[in-house]
Every structure is written in C-alpha cells, then in structure tokens.
C-alpha positions as CSV (number, residue, x, y, z in Angstrom):
1,M,0.0,0.0,0.0
2,S,1.3,3.4,-1.0
3,A,0.5,6.3,1.3
4,I,1.2,10.1,1.4
5,A,1.8,12.1,4.6
6,V,1.4,15.8,4.8
7,V,2.5,17.8,7.9
8,D,1.0,21.3,8.5
9,V,3.3,23.4,10.7
10,G,0.8,25.9,12.1
11,S,1.0,28.7,14.7
12,N,-0.6,26.8,17.5
13,S,-0.1,23.1,16.6
14,I,1.6,20.8,14.1
15,K,-0.6,18.2,12.4
16,V,-0.1,15.3,10.1
17,A,-2.6,13.4,7.9
18,V,-1.8,10.1,6.2
19,V,-3.8,9.2,3.1
20,N,-3.9,6.1,0.9
21,A,-2.7,7.2,-2.5
22,Q,-5.0,4.7,-4.3
23,D,-8.4,5.5,-2.9
24,R,-7.6,8.8,-1.0
25,R,-8.8,7.2,2.3
26,E,-7.4,8.8,5.4
27,L,-5.3,6.2,7.3
28,G,-4.5,8.3,10.4
29,R,-4.0,11.8,11.8
30,L,-2.1,13.1,14.8
31,T,-1.5,16.5,16.3
32,E,1.4,17.9,18.4
33,S,0.7,21.0,20.5
34,V,3.7,23.3,19.7
35,R,3.0,27.0,19.8
36,L,5.7,28.5,17.6
37,Q,5.3,32.2,18.6
38,Q,3.9,32.3,22.1
39,D,4.5,36.0,22.8
40,A,6.2,37.1,19.6
41,Q,4.9,39.7,17.2
42,P,4.5,38.8,13.5
43,G,7.8,39.2,11.7
44,D,9.8,38.4,14.8
45,P,12.3,35.5,14.5
46,L,11.4,32.1,15.8
47,P,13.3,31.5,19.1
48,G,15.8,28.6,18.9
49,E,13.9,26.6,21.5
50,A,10.7,26.9,19.5
51,Q,12.6,25.8,16.3
52,D,14.0,22.8,18.2
53,A,10.6,21.8,19.7
54,A,8.9,22.1,16.3
55,A,11.5,20.1,14.4
56,A,11.4,17.4,17.0
57,A,7.6,17.3,16.8
58,I,7.7,17.1,13.0
59,G,10.1,14.2,13.3
60,R,7.6,12.3,15.6
61,L,4.7,13.0,13.3
62,L,6.8,11.7,10.3
63,D,7.6,8.5,12.4
64,F,3.8,8.1,13.0
65,A,3.2,8.5,9.3
66,R,5.7,5.8,8.5
67,S,4.0,3.5,11.0
68,K,0.8,4.0,8.9
69,G,2.6,3.0,5.7
70,A,3.6,6.5,4.3
71,T,6.4,6.6,1.8
72,R,6.0,10.1,0.5
73,F,6.2,13.1,2.8
74,T,5.5,16.8,2.5
75,V,6.0,19.4,5.3
76,L,4.2,22.7,4.9
77,G,4.9,26.0,6.7
78,T,1.9,28.3,7.0
79,S,1.2,31.6,8.8
80,A,3.7,31.6,11.7
81,V,6.5,30.2,9.5
82,R,6.0,32.5,6.5
83,E,5.9,35.6,8.7
84,C,8.9,34.9,10.9
85,A,12.2,36.7,10.1
86,N,14.3,33.6,10.1
87,R,12.0,31.2,8.2
88,Q,14.9,30.0,5.9
89,A,17.0,29.1,9.0
90,F,14.0,27.2,10.4
91,A,13.4,25.4,7.1
92,E,17.0,24.3,7.2
93,R,16.7,23.2,10.8
94,V,13.7,21.0,9.9
95,R,15.5,19.5,6.9
96,Q,18.5,18.7,9.1
97,V,16.5,17.0,11.8
98,T,13.9,15.2,9.7
99,G,15.5,14.8,6.3
100,V,12.3,16.3,4.7
101,P,12.3,19.9,3.2
102,L,9.9,22.5,4.5
103,T,7.7,24.1,1.9
104,I,6.5,27.6,2.9
105,V,3.2,28.5,1.3
106,S,1.6,31.9,0.8
107,G,-1.7,32.9,2.4
108,E,-3.7,32.5,-0.8
109,V,-2.3,29.1,-1.4
110,E,-3.0,28.1,2.2
111,A,-6.6,29.2,1.7
112,R,-7.0,27.2,-1.5
113,L,-5.5,24.2,0.1
114,A,-7.8,24.5,3.1
115,G,-10.9,24.8,0.8
116,S,-9.8,21.9,-1.3
117,G,-9.2,19.8,1.8
118,V,-12.7,20.5,3.1
119,R,-14.1,19.7,-0.3
120,T,-12.6,16.2,0.0
121,D,-14.4,15.5,3.3
122,P,-16.7,12.5,2.6
123,A,-19.3,14.0,4.8
124,Y,-19.8,17.0,2.5
125,K,-19.0,15.7,-1.0
126,A,-22.6,15.8,-1.9
127,Y,-23.0,19.5,-1.3
128,A,-22.4,21.7,-4.4
129,N,-21.8,25.0,-2.6
130,I,-19.7,25.2,0.5
131,M,-18.2,28.1,2.5
132,A,-15.4,27.0,4.8
133,F,-13.7,28.8,7.6
134,D,-10.4,27.3,8.8
135,L,-9.4,29.1,12.0
136,G,-5.8,28.6,13.1
137,G,-3.5,30.3,15.6
138,G,-2.1,32.8,13.2
139,S,-4.6,33.1,10.4
140,L,-8.2,32.6,9.3
141,E,-8.8,31.1,5.8
142,V,-12.1,31.9,4.2
143,T,-13.1,29.9,1.1
144,A,-16.3,29.6,-0.9
145,L,-16.7,27.0,-3.6
146,R,-19.4,26.2,-6.2
147,G,-18.5,22.7,-7.2
148,Q,-14.8,22.8,-7.8
149,H,-14.8,26.5,-8.6
150,Y,-13.4,29.0,-6.1
151,V,-15.7,32.0,-5.6
152,L,-13.6,33.2,-2.7
153,A,-10.2,32.1,-1.3
154,R,-8.5,34.5,1.2
155,S,-6.3,34.3,4.2
156,F,-6.5,36.9,6.9
157,P,-4.2,37.6,9.9
158,L,-7.0,36.8,12.3
159,G,-5.9,33.7,14.1
160,S,-6.7,33.0,17.7
161,V,-3.2,33.3,19.1
162,R,-2.7,36.6,17.2
163,M,-6.1,38.0,18.5
164,T,-5.3,36.8,22.0
165,N,-1.9,38.5,22.1
166,G,-3.1,41.6,20.3
167,Y,-6.3,42.2,22.3
168,L,-6.4,40.1,25.4
169,R,-2.9,40.5,26.8
170,G,-2.1,36.8,26.5
171,G,-5.5,35.5,27.5
172,A,-4.9,34.8,31.2
173,G,-7.6,37.1,32.6
174,V,-11.3,37.7,32.4
175,V,-12.4,39.0,29.0
176,D,-14.7,42.0,29.6
177,E,-17.2,43.5,27.2
178,L,-14.7,46.2,26.1
179,D,-12.1,43.5,25.1
180,Q,-14.8,41.6,23.3
181,A,-16.0,44.7,21.5
182,S,-12.5,45.5,20.4
183,I,-12.1,42.1,18.7
184,R,-15.5,42.2,17.2
185,T,-14.9,45.7,15.7
186,H,-11.6,44.6,14.2
187,L,-13.1,41.4,12.7
188,M,-16.1,43.2,11.3
189,G,-13.9,45.8,9.7
190,V,-11.8,43.2,7.9
191,L,-14.5,40.7,7.0
192,Q,-17.9,42.4,6.4
193,T,-17.0,43.4,2.9
194,V,-15.6,40.0,2.0
195,I,-18.2,37.5,3.3
196,P,-21.5,37.7,1.5
197,A,-24.4,38.7,3.7
198,N,-26.6,35.8,4.6
199,A,-24.2,33.4,3.0
200,A,-25.8,30.5,4.8
201,E,-28.8,30.8,2.5
202,N,-26.6,29.8,-0.5
203,Y,-23.7,27.8,1.1
204,L,-23.2,25.0,3.6
205,I,-21.2,26.7,6.3
206,I,-18.2,24.5,7.4
207,G,-15.8,25.0,10.2
208,A,-12.3,23.5,10.3
209,G,-9.4,23.9,12.8
210,G,-8.7,23.3,16.4
211,A,-11.3,25.7,17.8
212,F,-14.2,24.0,16.1
213,A,-12.8,20.6,17.2
214,A,-12.6,21.8,20.8
215,I,-16.2,22.9,20.7
216,A,-17.2,19.4,19.6
217,L,-15.2,17.9,22.4
218,H,-16.9,20.2,24.9
219,L,-20.4,19.3,23.6
220,E,-19.5,15.6,23.8
221,A,-18.3,16.1,27.4
222,I,-21.5,17.7,28.5
223,G,-23.6,15.0,26.9
224,E,-24.6,16.9,23.7
225,P,-22.5,15.3,21.0
226,P,-22.9,17.1,17.6
227,V,-25.6,15.6,15.4
228,G,-24.6,15.2,11.8
229,G,-21.4,17.2,12.6
230,R,-23.4,20.4,13.4
231,L,-22.1,22.8,16.0
232,P,-25.1,25.0,17.1
233,V,-24.2,28.7,17.1
234,L,-26.4,29.0,20.2
235,R,-24.1,26.7,22.1
236,I,-21.1,28.5,20.8
237,R,-22.4,31.8,22.1
238,E,-23.2,30.3,25.5
239,L,-19.6,28.9,25.7
240,R,-18.2,32.2,24.6
241,D,-20.0,34.0,27.4
242,R,-19.0,31.4,30.0
243,M,-15.3,31.3,29.0
244,C,-15.0,35.1,28.8
245,A,-16.3,35.4,32.3
246,L,-13.6,33.1,33.7
247,D,-9.8,33.5,34.2
248,L,-7.4,31.0,32.6
249,D,-7.3,28.6,35.5
250,A,-11.1,28.3,35.6
251,R,-11.3,27.9,31.9
252,R,-9.0,24.9,32.0
253,K,-11.6,23.2,34.1
254,I,-14.4,23.4,31.5
255,P,-15.3,19.9,30.3
256,G,-13.8,18.9,27.0
257,I,-11.8,22.0,26.3
258,P,-8.1,21.1,25.9
259,A,-6.1,22.8,28.6
260,D,-3.5,24.0,26.1
261,R,-6.2,25.9,24.2
262,A,-7.9,27.6,27.2
263,D,-6.0,30.8,26.8
264,I,-7.0,31.3,23.1
265,M,-10.5,30.0,23.2
266,P,-12.3,33.3,24.1
267,A,-10.8,35.0,21.1
268,A,-11.7,32.0,18.9
269,L,-15.2,31.9,20.2
270,I,-15.7,35.6,19.6
271,T,-14.4,35.1,16.1
272,L,-16.8,32.3,15.4
273,C,-19.8,34.4,16.7
274,V,-18.8,37.2,14.3
275,L,-18.6,34.7,11.4
276,A,-22.1,33.4,12.4
277,D,-23.4,37.0,12.4
278,L,-22.0,37.7,9.0
279,T,-23.2,34.5,7.3
280,G,-26.5,34.1,9.2
281,A,-25.5,30.6,10.1
282,E,-27.4,28.8,12.8
283,S,-24.7,26.1,13.0
284,F,-21.2,25.3,11.7
285,H,-20.7,21.8,10.1
286,L,-17.5,20.4,11.6
287,S,-14.7,19.1,9.4
288,H,-11.4,17.6,10.4
289,Y,-10.1,18.0,6.8
290,G,-8.0,21.0,5.8
291,V,-4.7,22.2,4.4
292,R,-3.1,18.7,4.7
293,H,-5.8,17.0,2.7
294,G,-5.8,19.8,0.1
295,M,-2.1,19.2,-0.4
296,V,-2.7,15.5,-0.9
297,E,-5.2,16.4,-3.6
298,L,-2.6,18.6,-5.2
299,L,0.1,15.9,-5.1
300,L,-2.1,13.2,-6.5
301,G,-3.7,15.4,-9.2
302,P,-5.0,16.2,-11.7
303,S,-8.0,17.3,-9.7
304,G,-5.9,19.6,-7.5
305,E,-3.8,21.2,-10.2
306,H,-5.9,24.3,-10.3
307,L,-5.0,25.2,-6.7
308,L,-1.8,27.1,-7.5
309,T,-3.1,28.9,-10.5
C-alpha cells in the first residue's frame, strides 16, 4: 500500500494526515501541540527553543506516518512560518532534523489548500456549494466553492493566538465586554465586505481547525454530541459567554476544552460568533479536513492542479 503524509506546521499546533494514494482514504491523523510564537509579534524571528521543539515534533509525526505506511512526505509551513524573520533558517533546521524539506506557502495558497481539503471530506462531498472557515492560531482562511470553482479564497491575519496576544494581553484574565467589542470591531472591519451577507442561504457553512474541534469535544463532554457534525451557534455563544467570564485557571476546568487551548478559546469563540453574524449561520458543520488534505489532492492530481493557478 502506498500512502502520502502531509505535515502542516501551524502557529498553534503541528498536524499530520496520512492518506492512501489509491483511494484517498485517510489512514491516520495526529497533532502535536507546539506554539511557535507564544509571545512574539508577526515578523519576529522564531526562538531557537521553538525551532527545536517544532523540528522534534515534526520528526515524531513523520515517524507516526511511516507506521501507517507512508512513503511520500511533505511538510508545509503556514502563517507563523511564512511571517517569521528567520524562516529559511527554520526550514534548514527542519531538513537537518527530519530529512524532509519544509515548503512555505503563501496565504492565498493556504486558503485554496484549506478549501480543497474540506471539499474532500466524505461528509460534505454531496454539497455543491460550501463556504469553509479554517481558523488557526495565526490566520483565518475563508473559502467559498461552487462545485470545484473558487468564488472566494482569502487568508486573513485573524488567528486566535494573534487575536489573544493583540487584544487580550495573553489571555490569562477575564475578557470583559470592552475587550470583546475590540475584537468584534476589528473582525467586522476586515470581513464584512468580504463575506457575502446571509451566505448560509446559499452555502453549507463548514468550520475546520482546532477551535471547532474543541467545541465538539466540549459538547460531547456535557452529553450533547454534535448531530450530523453540526455545532449549534447558540451553544457557541453560550460557551463564549462562559469562557469570557472566567480566568485562565477556571477555563481549564471546563469539560472537554483542551487545557493548552484555554487561553486562546475566548478569542476563537468571539471570532466564530462574528462569522455566524456575518453569514447568518445557525450552526457550523465540523470538518477535520483542511490544508493537509488539500495538499494530498494537489500531489495526487490532476483534480488539484488548479490550486496554484
């Protein structure tokens, strides 16, 4: 069996997907929680310890991929990597440690890969029109597809780590209404002219990334597992209000929320509520597919060849 592994080196975590090259069936996925730029500003160099931790994590994920039968490997650097001042030195560090080169992609390519990846999710293949939001630590990818045609593919510097550092002073304290309003105002200013009003009337609204997955884990933990992959916006708003009213230590005790995401979840939840307001969505449909799966499509072609055009 021939399999392909794609590693996505994100701002908040590093993930791998292993896919069978014959039938494009996912054979395994794994995540390493490595925050590349904990307190750094965009453009700052990656600290040496962060580089070492990331390279070691990539190595472990590649070993996992080999255990699943992978013989072809791609490592992608997205928002945090492409913005850091020493990205070429980091790429060389990854190659030295793992033997696999690091490919750094632009924001537009990341958005197209994210949209293509969601399009391959078996749960949503039957839907002609989809709008997908892939929320990461450094960026938010927004894509809209009609069939295989991209109506929209944009990447915005609106990731949850970035919003937390920029507006919530690291995310350790209670998030008051003024802080929430600051994030909402910024998000609306960037997105309201990009996302079509009432998009939910014309598209299936899909959410990908760690924040959406964390919400699903929370709902399962409280006995309300998502039905058909749907994450109700009402529950997201309730969780936002609860988490914003708590400090970091208290947030870490909320059922299902991964402890290493508790600091950035308020910013993430505020972002999702703004996206719901803009689209008119009553729920987000959860997908665990994203950039990694889009890259697999590109590698296998020809269905993915349009991505880089």
